[in-house]
N, CA and C atoms of all chains as a GROMACS GRO file, in nm:
protein
  648
    1MET      N    1  15.770  10.803   3.923
    1MET     CA    2  15.738  10.722   3.804
    1MET      C    3  15.861  10.644   3.760
    2SER      N    4  15.844  10.517   3.742
    2SER     CA    5  15.958  10.437   3.697
    2SER      C    6  15.978  10.459   3.548
    3SER      N    7  16.098  10.432   3.501
    3SER     CA    8  16.127  10.449   3.359
    3SER      C    9  16.050  10.346   3.277
    4LYS      N   10  16.005  10.241   3.343
    4LYS     CA   11  15.924  10.139   3.277
    4LYS      C   12  15.800  10.204   3.214
    5TRP      N   13  15.740  10.296   3.290
    5TRP     CA   14  15.621  10.363   3.240
    5TRP      C   15  15.656  10.453   3.122
    6LEU      N   16  15.770  10.518   3.131
    6LEU     CA   17  15.814  10.605   3.021
    6LEU      C   18  15.830  10.525   2.892
    7ASN      N   19  15.873  10.400   2.907
    7ASN     CA   20  15.890  10.314   2.789
    7ASN      C   21  15.757  10.272   2.730
    8LYS      N   22  15.653  10.280   2.811
    8LYS     CA   23  15.520  10.238   2.767
    8LYS      C   24  15.460  10.341   2.670
    9VAL      N   25  15.501  10.466   2.686
    9VAL     CA   26  15.446  10.572   2.601
    9VAL      C   27  15.489  10.552   2.456
   10ARG      N   28  15.393  10.565   2.368
   10ARG     CA   29  15.423  10.553   2.224
   10ARG      C   30  15.456  10.691   2.168
   11TRP      N   31  15.583  10.725   2.176
   11TRP     CA   32  15.630  10.854   2.124
   11TRP      C   33  15.616  10.852   1.972
   12ASP      N   34  15.587  10.968   1.914
   12ASP     CA   35  15.573  10.974   1.768
   12ASP      C   36  15.710  10.973   1.700
   13GLU      N   37  15.710  10.990   1.569
   13GLU     CA   38  15.836  10.979   1.493
   13GLU      C   39  15.936  11.089   1.532
   14CYS      N   40  15.885  11.195   1.598
   14CYS     CA   41  15.974  11.302   1.647
   14CYS      C   42  16.009  11.283   1.795
   15GLY      N   43  15.961  11.172   1.853
   15GLY     CA   44  15.989  11.147   1.994
   15GLY      C   45  15.898  11.226   2.087
   16LEU      N   46  15.782  11.265   2.037
   16LEU     CA   47  15.690  11.351   2.114
   16LEU      C   48  15.555  11.285   2.137
   17VAL      N   49  15.484  11.334   2.238
   17VAL     CA   50  15.342  11.299   2.258
   17VAL      C   51  15.263  11.429   2.276
   18PRO      N   52  15.140  11.431   2.224
   18PRO     CA   53  15.051  11.545   2.248
   18PRO      C   54  15.008  11.545   2.394
   19VAL      N   55  14.996  11.663   2.452
   19VAL     CA   56  14.957  11.675   2.593
   19VAL      C   57  14.843  11.776   2.608
   20ILE      N   58  14.739  11.734   2.678
   20ILE     CA   59  14.624  11.819   2.706
   20ILE      C   60  14.632  11.856   2.854
   21ALA      N   61  14.619  11.985   2.884
   21ALA     CA   62  14.620  12.028   3.025
   21ALA      C   63  14.480  12.075   3.064
   22GLN      N   64  14.422  12.006   3.161
   22GLN     CA   65  14.286  12.037   3.206
   22GLN      C   66  14.292  12.083   3.352
   23GLU      N   67  14.221  12.190   3.381
   23GLU     CA   68  14.224  12.247   3.515
   23GLU      C   69  14.134  12.169   3.610
   24ALA      N   70  14.188  12.131   3.724
   24ALA     CA   71  14.114  12.048   3.820
   24ALA      C   72  13.989  12.120   3.874
   25SER      N   73  14.003  12.246   3.908
   25SER     CA   74  13.894  12.315   3.977
   25SER      C   75  13.777  12.352   3.886
   26THR      N   76  13.805  12.370   3.756
   26THR     CA   77  13.700  12.415   3.664
   26THR      C   78  13.668  12.311   3.557
   27ASN      N   79  13.755  12.210   3.542
   27ASN     CA   80  13.745  12.111   3.434
   27ASN      C   81  13.765  12.172   3.296
   28LYS      N   82  13.811  12.295   3.290
   28LYS     CA   83  13.836  12.358   3.160
   28LYS      C   84  13.964  12.304   3.098
   29VAL      N   85  13.961  12.286   2.967
   29VAL     CA   86  14.085  12.254   2.895
   29VAL      C   87  14.156  12.387   2.876
   30LEU      N   88  14.274  12.399   2.935
   30LEU     CA   89  14.344  12.528   2.931
   30LEU      C   90  14.441  12.541   2.816
   31MET      N   91  14.510  12.432   2.785
   31MET     CA   92  14.606  12.440   2.674
   31MET      C   93  14.641  12.303   2.621
   32PHE      N   94  14.715  12.305   2.513
   32PHE     CA   95  14.762  12.186   2.447
   32PHE      C   96  14.909  12.209   2.413
   33ALA      N   97  14.993  12.109   2.438
   33ALA     CA   98  15.135  12.124   2.406
   33ALA      C   99  15.194  11.985   2.380
   34TRP      N  100  15.324  11.977   2.375
   34TRP     CA  101  15.392  11.851   2.345
   34TRP      C  102  15.495  11.820   2.452
   35MET      N  103  15.523  11.693   2.472
   35MET     CA  104  15.631  11.652   2.562
   35MET      C  105  15.717  11.547   2.491
   36ASN      N  106  15.845  11.551   2.521
   36ASN     CA  107  15.930  11.438   2.487
   36ASN      C  108  15.957  11.360   2.616
   37ARG      N  109  16.037  11.259   2.607
   37ARG     CA  110  16.062  11.173   2.723
   37ARG      C  111  16.120  11.251   2.842
   38ASP      N  112  16.215  11.339   2.812
   38ASP     CA  113  16.276  11.419   2.918
   38ASP      C  114  16.174  11.511   2.984
   39ALA      N  115  16.087  11.568   2.902
   39ALA     CA  116  15.986  11.660   2.955
   39ALA      C  117  15.890  11.587   3.049
   40LEU      N  118  15.849  11.468   3.009
   40LEU     CA  119  15.756  11.392   3.093
   40LEU      C  120  15.824  11.348   3.223
   41ALA      N  121  15.948  11.304   3.212
   41ALA     CA  122  16.022  11.263   3.332
   41ALA      C  123  16.038  11.383   3.427
   42LYS      N  124  16.070  11.498   3.370
   42LYS     CA  125  16.090  11.619   3.450
   42LYS      C  126  15.957  11.665   3.513
   43THR      N  127  15.849  11.650   3.440
   43THR     CA  128  15.716  11.686   3.491
   43THR      C  129  15.684  11.605   3.616
   44VAL      N  130  15.713  11.477   3.609
   44VAL     CA  131  15.687  11.389   3.724
   44VAL      C  132  15.780  11.425   3.840
   45GLU      N  133  15.904  11.450   3.808
   45GLU     CA  134  16.003  11.483   3.912
   45GLU      C  135  15.966  11.611   3.987
   46LEU      N  136  15.926  11.714   3.911
   46LEU     CA  137  15.895  11.844   3.971
   46LEU      C  138  15.752  11.855   4.023
   47GLY      N  139  15.662  11.775   3.962
   47GLY     CA  140  15.520  11.791   3.994
   47GLY      C  141  15.466  11.917   3.929
   48GLU      N  142  15.535  11.963   3.826
   48GLU     CA  143  15.496  12.082   3.751
   48GLU      C  144  15.515  12.053   3.602
   49ALA      N  145  15.427  12.111   3.520
   49ALA     CA  146  15.431  12.079   3.377
   49ALA      C  147  15.557  12.132   3.310
   50VAL      N  148  15.626  12.041   3.245
   50VAL     CA  149  15.741  12.075   3.162
   50VAL      C  150  15.713  12.021   3.023
   51TYR      N  151  15.707  12.110   2.926
   51TYR     CA  152  15.676  12.070   2.789
   51TYR      C  153  15.801  12.075   2.703
   52TRP      N  154  15.784  12.029   2.579
   52TRP     CA  155  15.889  12.044   2.479
   52TRP      C  156  15.843  12.153   2.383
   53SER      N  157  15.920  12.259   2.374
   53SER     CA  158  15.886  12.366   2.282
   53SER      C  159  15.936  12.328   2.143
   54ARG      N  160  15.842  12.305   2.052
   54ARG     CA  161  15.881  12.266   1.917
   54ARG      C  162  15.943  12.383   1.841
   55SER      N  163  15.900  12.506   1.874
   55SER     CA  164  15.957  12.623   1.804
   55SER      C  165  16.098  12.654   1.855
   56ARG      N  166  16.116  12.644   1.986
   56ARG     CA  167  16.247  12.678   2.043
   56ARG      C  168  16.338  12.556   2.056
   57LYS      N  169  16.278  12.439   2.030
   57LYS     CA  170  16.353  12.312   2.036
   57LYS      C  171  16.427  12.293   2.168
   58LYS      N  172  16.351  12.316   2.278
   58LYS     CA  173  16.410  12.291   2.409
   58LYS      C  174  16.301  12.269   2.512
   59LEU      N  175  16.340  12.216   2.627
   59LEU     CA  176  16.244  12.196   2.735
   59LEU      C  177  16.189  12.332   2.778
   60TRP      N  178  16.063  12.330   2.815
   60TRP     CA  179  15.994  12.454   2.849
   60TRP      C  180  15.918  12.428   2.979
   61HIS      N  181  15.978  12.473   3.088
   61HIS     CA  182  15.914  12.460   3.219
   61HIS      C  183  15.809  12.572   3.224
   62LYS      N  184  15.685  12.532   3.199
   62LYS     CA  185  15.575  12.628   3.188
   62LYS      C  186  15.569  12.720   3.310
   63GLY      N  187  15.575  12.851   3.286
   63GLY     CA  188  15.566  12.948   3.395
   63GLY      C  189  15.699  12.988   3.455
   64GLU      N  190  15.807  12.932   3.404
   64GLU     CA  191  15.937  12.962   3.465
   64GLU      C  192  15.970  13.112   3.454
   65GLU      N  193  15.919  13.174   3.348
   65GLU     CA  194  15.942  13.320   3.334
   65GLU      C  195  15.821  13.401   3.381
   66SER      N  196  15.704  13.357   3.340
   66SER     CA  197  15.580  13.433   3.370
   66SER      C  198  15.530  13.409   3.513
   67GLY      N  199  15.573  13.298   3.573
   67GLY     CA  200  15.521  13.263   3.705
   67GLY      C  201  15.395  13.178   3.695
   68HIS      N  202  15.344  13.158   3.574
   68HIS     CA  203  15.220  13.083   3.555
   68HIS      C  204  15.246  12.933   3.548
   69ILE      N  205  15.298  12.884   3.657
   69ILE     CA  206  15.331  12.742   3.675
   69ILE      C  207  15.203  12.658   3.672
   70GLN      N  208  15.218  12.534   3.624
   70GLN     CA  209  15.107  12.439   3.629
   70GLN      C  210  15.143  12.325   3.722
   71LYS      N  211  15.077  12.319   3.837
   71LYS     CA  212  15.101  12.208   3.931
   71LYS      C  213  15.024  12.086   3.882
   72VAL      N  214  15.096  11.977   3.870
   72VAL     CA  215  15.035  11.857   3.811
   72VAL      C  216  14.980  11.766   3.921
   73LEU      N  217  14.849  11.744   3.916
   73LEU     CA  218  14.782  11.663   4.017
   73LEU      C  219  14.766  11.518   3.972
   74GLU      N  220  14.755  11.500   3.842
   74GLU     CA  221  14.730  11.365   3.789
   74GLU      C  222  14.779  11.360   3.645
   75ILE      N  223  14.829  11.242   3.607
   75ILE     CA  224  14.872  11.221   3.468
   75ILE      C  225  14.802  11.096   3.417
   76ARG      N  226  14.737  11.110   3.302
   76ARG     CA  227  14.670  10.995   3.240
   76ARG      C  228  14.723  10.974   3.100
   77LEU      N  229  14.712  10.851   3.054
   77LEU     CA  230  14.753  10.812   2.920
   77LEU      C  231  14.630  10.756   2.851
   78ASP      N  232  14.616  10.779   2.723
   78ASP     CA  233  14.496  10.729   2.655
   78ASP      C  234  14.511  10.581   2.616
   79CYS      N  235  14.406  10.527   2.558
   79CYS     CA  236  14.400  10.384   2.528
   79CYS      C  237  14.509  10.337   2.432
   80ASP      N  238  14.555  10.427   2.346
   80ASP     CA  239  14.662  10.393   2.252
   80ASP      C  240  14.800  10.428   2.308
   81GLU      N  241  14.801  10.484   2.425
   81GLU     CA  242  14.925  10.521   2.494
   81GLU      C  243  15.008  10.621   2.415
   82ASP      N  244  14.939  10.706   2.341
   82ASP     CA  245  15.012  10.806   2.264
   82ASP      C  246  14.960  10.949   2.284
   83VAL      N  247  14.879  10.969   2.388
   83VAL     CA  248  14.833  11.103   2.425
   83VAL      C  249  14.831  11.112   2.578
   84VAL      N  250  14.876  11.225   2.630
   84VAL     CA  251  14.880  11.247   2.776
   84VAL      C  252  14.777  11.352   2.816
   85LEU      N  253  14.706  11.323   2.925
   85LEU     CA  254  14.612  11.420   2.982
   85LEU      C  255  14.660  11.457   3.122
   86LEU      N  256  14.690  11.584   3.142
   86LEU     CA  257  14.732  11.632   3.274
   86LEU      C  258  14.614  11.697   3.344
   87THR      N  259  14.597  11.666   3.471
   87THR     CA  260  14.505  11.743   3.554
   87THR      C  261  14.593  11.839   3.633
   88ILE      N  262  14.565  11.966   3.617
   88ILE     CA  263  14.655  12.067   3.675
   88ILE      C  264  14.583  12.168   3.762
   89GLU      N  265  14.666  12.236   3.840
   89GLU     CA  266  14.622  12.355   3.912
   89GLU      C  267  14.702  12.468   3.849
   90GLN      N  268  14.632  12.564   3.790
   90GLN     CA  269  14.700  12.671   3.716
   90GLN      C  270  14.729  12.790   3.807
   91VAL      N  271  14.856  12.812   3.836
   91VAL     CA  272  14.894  12.926   3.920
   91VAL      C  273  14.853  13.057   3.852
   92ASP      N  274  14.789  13.143   3.926
   92ASP     CA  275  14.738  13.273   3.878
   92ASP      C  276  14.621  13.258   3.781
   93GLY      N  277  14.583  13.135   3.751
   93GLY     CA  278  14.469  13.114   3.662
   93GLY      C  279  14.494  13.157   3.518
   94ILE      N  280  14.619  13.171   3.482
   94ILE     CA  281  14.651  13.214   3.345
   94ILE      C  282  14.738  13.109   3.276
   95ALA      N  283  14.681  13.044   3.175
   95ALA     CA  284  14.757  12.943   3.103
   95ALA      C  285  14.807  12.996   2.969
   96CYS      N  286  14.733  13.089   2.911
   96CYS     CA  287  14.762  13.133   2.774
   96CYS      C  288  14.862  13.249   2.771
   97HIS      N  289  14.944  13.249   2.668
   97HIS     CA  290  15.045  13.355   2.654
   97HIS      C  291  14.979  13.491   2.626
   98THR      N  292  14.850  13.489   2.594
   98THR     CA  293  14.778  13.616   2.571
   98THR      C  294  14.728  13.675   2.703
   99GLY      N  295  14.751  13.603   2.813
   99GLY     CA  296  14.707  13.650   2.944
   99GLY      C  297  14.570  13.597   2.981
  100ARG      N  298  14.512  13.516   2.892
  100ARG     CA  299  14.380  13.460   2.920
  100ARG      C  300  14.390  13.333   3.004
  101HIS      N  301  14.276  13.297   3.060
  101HIS     CA  302  14.268  13.176   3.142
  101HIS      C  303  14.301  13.052   3.059
  102SER      N  304  14.234  13.040   2.945
  102SER     CA  305  14.253  12.925   2.857
  102SER      C  306  14.297  12.970   2.719
  103CYS      N  307  14.370  12.884   2.650
  103CYS     CA  308  14.408  12.913   2.511
  103CYS      C  309  14.290  12.900   2.416
  104PHE      N  310  14.183  12.833   2.460
  104PHE     CA  311  14.071  12.804   2.370
  104PHE      C  312  13.960  12.910   2.384
  105PHE      N  313  13.996  13.034   2.358
  105PHE     CA  314  13.900  13.143   2.375
  105PHE      C  315  13.826  13.176   2.245
  106SER      N  316  13.870  13.120   2.133
  106SER     CA  317  13.806  13.151   2.005
  106SER      C  318  13.700  13.047   1.970
  107LYS      N  319  13.577  13.093   1.968
  107LYS     CA  320  13.466  13.004   1.938
  107LYS      C  321  13.417  13.035   1.797
  108ILE      N  322  13.385  12.929   1.725
  108ILE     CA  323  13.329  12.952   1.591
  108ILE      C  324  13.183  12.992   1.605
  109MET      N  325  12.973  12.718   0.857
  109MET     CA  326  13.107  12.775   0.869
  109MET      C  327  13.157  12.813   0.730
  110SER      N  328  13.203  12.934   0.716
  110SER     CA  329  13.256  12.977   0.586
  110SER      C  330  13.395  12.916   0.567
  111SER      N  331  13.435  12.904   0.442
  111SER     CA  332  13.567  12.847   0.414
  111SER      C  333  13.676  12.941   0.462
  112LYS      N  334  13.638  13.067   0.484
  112LYS     CA  335  13.732  13.166   0.537
  112LYS      C  336  13.790  13.116   0.669
  113TRP      N  337  13.700  13.060   0.752
  113TRP     CA  338  13.745  13.012   0.881
  113TRP      C  339  13.837  12.890   0.865
  114LEU      N  340  13.804  12.806   0.769
  114LEU     CA  341  13.888  12.689   0.743
  114LEU      C  342  14.030  12.732   0.704
  115ASN      N  343  14.038  12.844   0.634
  115ASN     CA  344  14.170  12.893   0.592
  115ASN      C  345  14.249  12.950   0.709
  116LYS      N  346  14.176  12.984   0.816
  116LYS     CA  347  14.240  13.043   0.934
  116LYS      C  348  14.317  12.937   1.013
  117VAL      N  349  14.272  12.812   1.002
  117VAL     CA  350  14.336  12.704   1.078
  117VAL      C  351  14.477  12.680   1.027
  118ARG      N  352  14.569  12.669   1.120
  118ARG     CA  353  14.708  12.640   1.082
  118ARG      C  354  14.729  12.489   1.080
  119TRP      N  355  14.703  12.431   0.964
  119TRP     CA  356  14.721  12.287   0.947
  119TRP      C  357  14.871  12.255   0.954
  120ASP      N  358  14.903  12.138   1.009
  120ASP     CA  359  15.046  12.101   1.018
  120ASP      C  360  15.099  12.056   0.883
  121GLU      N  361  15.222  12.010   0.882
  121GLU     CA  362  15.287  11.974   0.754
  121GLU      C  363  15.217  11.857   0.684
  122CYS      N  364  15.133  11.783   0.762
  122CYS     CA  365  15.055  11.674   0.702
  122CYS      C  366  14.912  11.720   0.668
  123GLY      N  367  14.885  11.848   0.691
  123GLY     CA  368  14.750  11.899   0.663
  123GLY      C  369  14.651  11.866   0.772
  124LEU      N  370  14.702  11.841   0.892
  124LEU     CA  371  14.616  11.799   1.004
  124LEU      C  372  14.621  11.897   1.121
  125VAL      N  373  14.517  11.890   1.206
  125VAL     CA  374  14.520  11.958   1.336
  125VAL      C  375  14.480  11.859   1.443
  126PRO      N  376  14.542  11.869   1.563
  126PRO     CA  377  14.500  11.787   1.676
  126PRO      C  378  14.362  11.832   1.723
  127VAL      N  379  14.281  11.737   1.764
  127VAL     CA  380  14.145  11.768   1.810
  127VAL      C  381  14.118  11.700   1.945
  128ILE      N  382  14.070  11.780   2.039
  128ILE     CA  383  14.033  11.731   2.171
  128ILE      C  384  13.881  11.729   2.178
  129ALA      N  385  13.824  11.615   2.222
  129ALA     CA  386  13.678  11.607   2.236
  129ALA      C  387  13.642  11.602   2.384
  130GLN      N  388  13.568  11.704   2.429
  130GLN     CA  389  13.529  11.715   2.569
  130GLN      C  390  13.377  11.705   2.580
  131GLU      N  391  13.332  11.625   2.674
  131GLU     CA  392  13.188  11.602   2.690
  131GLU      C  393  13.122  11.719   2.762
  132ALA      N  394  13.014  11.768   2.705
  132ALA     CA  395  12.946  11.886   2.761
  132ALA      C  396  12.890  11.859   2.901
  133SER      N  397  12.827  11.744   2.919
  133SER     CA  398  12.755  11.717   3.044
  133SER      C  399  12.846  11.687   3.162
  134THR      N  400  12.966  11.632   3.136
  134THR     CA  401  13.055  11.592   3.245
  134THR      C  402  13.185  11.674   3.247
  135ASN      N  403  13.212  11.746   3.139
  135ASN     CA  404  13.340  11.817   3.122
  135ASN      C  405  13.459  11.723   3.111
  136LYS      N  406  13.432  11.594   3.095
  136LYS     CA  407  13.543  11.499   3.080
  136LYS      C  408  13.603  11.508   2.940
  137VAL      N  409  13.736  11.496   2.934
  137VAL     CA  410  13.800  11.482   2.805
  137VAL      C  411  13.785  11.336   2.765
  138LEU      N  412  13.714  11.312   2.656
  138LEU     CA  413  13.682  11.174   2.618
  138LEU      C  414  13.784  11.113   2.522
  139MET      N  415  13.832  11.193   2.429
  139MET     CA  416  13.929  11.139   2.334
  139MET      C  417  14.008  11.248   2.264
  140PHE      N  418  14.104  11.203   2.190
  140PHE     CA  419  14.191  11.292   2.113
  140PHE      C  420  14.206  11.230   1.976
  141ALA      N  421  14.196  11.311   1.872
  141ALA     CA  422  14.213  11.258   1.736
  141ALA      C  423  14.263  11.372   1.645
  142TRP      N  424  14.257  11.348   1.516
  142TRP     CA  425  14.308  11.446   1.420
  142TRP      C  426  14.201  11.477   1.316
  143MET      N  427  14.209  11.597   1.260
  143MET     CA  428  14.122  11.634   1.149
  143MET      C  429  14.205  11.697   1.039
  144ASN      N  430  14.162  11.672   0.916
  144ASN     CA  431  14.214  11.753   0.805
  144ASN      C  432  14.103  11.852   0.766
  145ARG      N  433  14.126  11.927   0.664
  145ARG     CA  434  14.031  12.029   0.624
  145ARG      C  435  13.893  11.970   0.590
  146ASP      N  436  13.895  11.859   0.517
  146ASP     CA  437  13.768  11.794   0.480
  146ASP      C  438  13.693  11.745   0.604
  147ALA      N  439  13.768  11.690   0.699
  147ALA     CA  440  13.706  11.637   0.821
  147ALA      C  441  13.639  11.750   0.900
  148LEU      N  442  13.707  11.862   0.911
  148LEU     CA  443  13.650  11.974   0.986
  148LEU      C  444  13.527  12.032   0.914
  149ALA      N  445  13.538  12.043   0.783
  149ALA     CA  446  13.424  12.094   0.706
  149ALA      C  447  13.304  12.000   0.720
  150LYS      N  448  13.330  11.869   0.716
  150LYS     CA  449  13.225  11.769   0.728
  150LYS      C  450  13.164  11.770   0.869
  151THR      N  451  13.249  11.792   0.969
  151THR     CA  452  13.203  11.799   1.108
  151THR      C  453  13.102  11.912   1.124
  152VAL      N  454  13.133  12.026   1.066
  152VAL     CA  455  13.044  12.142   1.074
  152VAL      C  456  12.916  12.115   0.997
  153GLU      N  457  12.929  12.054   0.880
  153GLU     CA  458  12.813  12.026   0.795
  153GLU      C  459  12.715  11.931   0.864
  154LEU      N  460  12.771  11.824   0.925
  154LEU     CA  461  12.687  11.722   0.988
  154LEU      C  462  12.648  11.756   1.132
  155GLY      N  463  12.730  11.836   1.198
  155GLY     CA  464  12.709  11.860   1.341
  155GLY      C  465  12.749  11.738   1.421
  156GLU      N  466  12.833  11.655   1.360
  156GLU     CA  467  12.883  11.532   1.425
  156GLU      C  468  13.033  11.522   1.394
  157ALA      N  469  13.108  11.466   1.489
  157ALA     CA  470  13.253  11.462   1.473
  157ALA      C  471  13.296  11.369   1.361
  158VAL      N  472  13.373  11.426   1.270
  158VAL     CA  473  13.435  11.348   1.162
  158VAL      C  474  13.585  11.373   1.172
  159TYR      N  475  13.660  11.267   1.197
  159TYR     CA  476  13.804  11.280   1.213
  159TYR      C  477  13.876  11.227   1.088
  160TRP      N  478  14.009  11.245   1.089
  160TRP     CA  479  14.093  11.184   0.988
  160TRP      C  480  14.166  11.068   1.054
  161SER      N  481  14.143  10.950   1.003
  161SER     CA  482  14.214  10.833   1.058
  161SER      C  483  14.352  10.826   0.995
  162ARG      N  484  14.453  10.848   1.078
  162ARG     CA  485  14.590  10.844   1.026
  162ARG      C  486  14.632  10.702   0.989
  163SER      N  487  14.577  10.603   1.060
  163SER     CA  488  14.614  10.464   1.030
  163SER      C  489  14.546  10.414   0.902
  164ARG      N  490  14.419  10.451   0.888
  164ARG     CA  491  14.345  10.404   0.770
  164ARG      C  492  14.351  10.504   0.654
  165LYS      N  493  14.408  10.620   0.684
  165LYS     CA  494  14.423  10.725   0.583
  165LYS      C  495  14.291  10.757   0.512
  166LYS      N  496  14.187  10.776   0.595
  166LYS     CA  497  14.059  10.820   0.536
  166LYS      C  498  13.973  10.889   0.642
  167LEU      N  499  13.871  10.958   0.595
  167LEU     CA  500  13.780  11.024   0.687
  167LEU      C  501  13.712  10.918   0.773
  168TRP      N  502  13.690  10.955   0.898
  168TRP     CA  503  13.634  10.861   0.995
  168TRP      C  504  13.518  10.932   1.066
  169HIS      N  505  13.397  10.902   1.022
  169HIS     CA  506  13.279  10.958   1.088
  169HIS      C  507  13.259  10.878   1.216
  170LYS      N  508  13.304  10.936   1.324
  170LYS     CA  509  13.303  10.867   1.454
  170LYS      C  510  13.165  10.809   1.485
  171GLY      N  511  13.159  10.679   1.509
  171GLY     CA  512  13.033  10.615   1.545
  171GLY      C  513  12.954  10.562   1.427
  172GLU      N  514  13.006  10.578   1.307
  172GLU     CA  515  12.928  10.536   1.189
  172GLU      C  516  12.903  10.385   1.192
  173GLU      N  517  12.996  10.311   1.253
  173GLU     CA  518  12.976  10.165   1.264
  173GLU      C  519  12.924  10.127   1.403
  174SER      N  520  12.983  10.184   1.506
  174SER     CA  521  12.948  10.148   1.644
  174SER      C  522  12.818  10.214   1.692
  175GLY      N  523  12.781  10.323   1.627
  175GLY     CA  524  12.666  10.400   1.674
  175GLY      C  525  12.706  10.506   1.776
  176HIS      N  526  12.832  10.506   1.815
  176HIS     CA  527  12.878  10.600   1.918
  176HIS      C  528  12.915  10.735   1.857
  177ILE      N  529  12.814  10.795   1.798
  177ILE     CA  530  12.825  10.927   1.735
  177ILE      C  531  12.859  11.034   1.839
  178GLN      N  532  12.932  11.136   1.794
  178GLN     CA  533  12.957  11.252   1.881
  178GLN      C  534  12.889  11.374   1.822
  179LYS      N  535  12.784  11.420   1.888
  179LYS     CA  536  12.715  11.542   1.843
  179LYS      C  537  12.796  11.663   1.886
  180VAL      N  538  12.826  11.748   1.793
  180VAL     CA  539  12.914  11.862   1.821
  180VAL      C  540  12.832  11.985   1.857
  181LEU      N  541  12.855  12.034   1.979
  181LEU     CA  542  12.780  12.150   2.029
  181LEU      C  543  12.857  12.280   2.009
  182GLU      N  544  12.988  12.268   2.009
  182GLU     CA  545  13.071  12.389   2.000
  182GLU      C  546  13.208  12.352   1.945
  183ILE      N  547  13.267  12.442   1.869
  183ILE     CA  548  13.402  12.421   1.817
  183ILE      C  549  13.486  12.542   1.854
  184ARG      N  550  13.599  12.516   1.916
  184ARG     CA  551  13.689  12.625   1.954
  184ARG      C  552  13.827  12.601   1.892
  185LEU      N  553  13.899  12.710   1.872
  185LEU     CA  554  14.034  12.705   1.818
  185LEU      C  555  14.125  12.770   1.922
  186ASP      N  556  14.246  12.719   1.937
  186ASP     CA  557  14.333  12.778   2.039
  186ASP      C  558  14.401  12.905   1.987
  187CYS      N  559  14.478  12.967   2.076
  187CYS     CA  560  14.540  13.097   2.047
  187CYS      C  561  14.633  13.092   1.926
  188ASP      N  562  14.694  12.978   1.901
  188ASP     CA  563  14.784  12.964   1.786
  188ASP      C  564  14.709  12.914   1.662
  189GLU      N  565  14.582  12.889   1.678
  189GLU     CA  566  14.497  12.843   1.568
  189GLU      C  567  14.543  12.712   1.508
  190ASP      N  568  14.604  12.629   1.592
  190ASP     CA  569  14.650  12.500   1.541
  190ASP      C  570  14.604  12.380   1.627
  191VAL      N  571  14.506  12.404   1.713
  191VAL     CA  572  14.445  12.296   1.791
  191VAL      C  573  14.294  12.323   1.801
  192VAL      N  574  14.215  12.218   1.785
  192VAL     CA  575  14.069  12.231   1.792
  192VAL      C  576  14.015  12.164   1.918
  193LEU      N  577  13.922  12.232   1.984
  193LEU     CA  578  13.854  12.174   2.100
  193LEU      C  579  13.705  12.162   2.068
  194LEU      N  580  13.655  12.039   2.068
  194LEU     CA  581  13.514  12.015   2.043
  194LEU      C  582  13.442  11.997   2.176
  195THR      N  583  13.327  12.060   2.190
  195THR     CA  584  13.238  12.026   2.301
  195THR      C  585  13.132  11.936   2.242
  196ILE      N  586  13.120  11.817   2.298
  196ILE     CA  587  13.034  11.716   2.235
  196ILE      C  588  12.932  11.655   2.332
  197GLU      N  589  12.834  11.592   2.270
  197GLU     CA  590  12.743  11.505   2.343
  197GLU      C  591  12.773  11.365   2.289
  198GLN      N  592  12.816  11.276   2.377
  198GLN     CA  593  12.858  11.143   2.334
  198GLN      C  594  12.741  11.045   2.337
  199VAL      N  595  12.697  11.002   2.220
  199VAL     CA  596  12.586  10.906   2.212
  199VAL      C  597  12.628  10.775   2.279
  200ASP      N  598  12.542  10.723   2.365
  200ASP     CA  599  12.566  10.601   2.443
  200ASP      C  600  12.675  10.618   2.549
  201GLY      N  601  12.733  10.738   2.558
  201GLY     CA  602  12.835  10.761   2.661
  201GLY      C  603  12.962  10.681   2.641
  202ILE      N  604  12.983  10.632   2.521
  202ILE     CA  605  13.103  10.552   2.495
  202ILE      C  606  13.186  10.616   2.383
  203ALA      N  607  13.303  10.667   2.420
  203ALA     CA  608  13.389  10.729   2.319
  203ALA      C  609  13.503  10.636   2.279
  204CYS      N  610  13.545  10.550   2.372
  204CYS     CA  611  13.666  10.470   2.349
  204CYS      C  612  13.634  10.339   2.277
  205HIS      N  613  13.728  10.296   2.194
  205HIS     CA  614  13.709  10.170   2.120
  205HIS      C  615  13.711  10.049   2.214
  206THR      N  616  13.755  10.071   2.339
  206THR     CA  617  13.755   9.963   2.438
  206THR      C  618  13.619   9.949   2.505
  207GLY      N  619  13.526  10.037   2.470
  207GLY     CA  620  13.393  10.033   2.530
  207GLY      C  621  13.380  10.123   2.652
  208ARG      N  622  13.488  10.190   2.685
  208ARG     CA  623  13.485  10.279   2.801
  208ARG      C  624  13.431  10.418   2.764
  209HIS      N  625  13.395  10.490   2.868
  209HIS     CA  626  13.343  10.625   2.851
  209HIS      C  627  13.448  10.716   2.787
  210SER      N  628  13.568  10.714   2.845
  210SER     CA  629  13.677  10.798   2.798
  210SER      C  630  13.797  10.713   2.760
  211CYS      N  631  13.876  10.765   2.666
  211CYS     CA  632  14.001  10.695   2.630
  211CYS      C  633  14.107  10.711   2.740
  212PHE      N  634  14.087  10.809   2.828
  212PHE     CA  635  14.191  10.839   2.927
  212PHE      C  636  14.165  10.767   3.059
  213PHE      N  637  14.162  10.636   3.055
  213PHE     CA  638  14.131  10.556   3.174
  213PHE      C  639  14.256  10.509   3.248
  214SER      N  640  14.372  10.528   3.188
  214SER     CA  641  14.497  10.484   3.254
  214SER      C  642  14.561  10.597   3.331
  215LYS      N  643  14.565  10.579   3.461
  215LYS     CA  644  14.622  10.681   3.548
  215LYS      C  645  14.757  10.632   3.598
  216ILE      N  646  14.854  10.719   3.599
  216ILE     CA  647  14.985  10.681   3.656
  216ILE      C  648  14.975  10.678   3.807
   0.00000   0.00000   0.00000
């Protein structure tokens, strides 16, 4: 990815974009997180999801400790260029820190 | 939905939560928007997606002008209780203001 594309992204006032991670094989939305410019560049470089941890205020290479890496198959930007949609392959099928497949396990 | 559940949502410092709208029939992620407490309560009441327009600073009943209503079939909350996932039926199959099915039409 050229840096030209990175400049196209409309980062918010904190320099972040919302990111949705959807699993390729099931089409399930597994999680939601944030990226800054470095995180998105690193994601493209590695082919693995790297987010920005707002609580820890640092890059977060998803799965670096747990092994639950997200291989990135496709990256899309929405019409306003301020939201990213990742199509991923979830290693071990576990995206959530609770050990579940998806973070969206609570249904009203 | 009881107001108890509304109190469970971890609204951000602006009183908002990110919302992902996924189409039931295709599993496609169609759009991303925001809700405040009133928007979520109204969404449940109507069974149709009502967002908070950050640009216009008012409730936005999706499709009220275009007719492209989103019927809400299911509402999920993520593990941190700060992101909402809607399963919707998209009237006319058009979610994007550009006339497209999904807002995520730009692929890197």
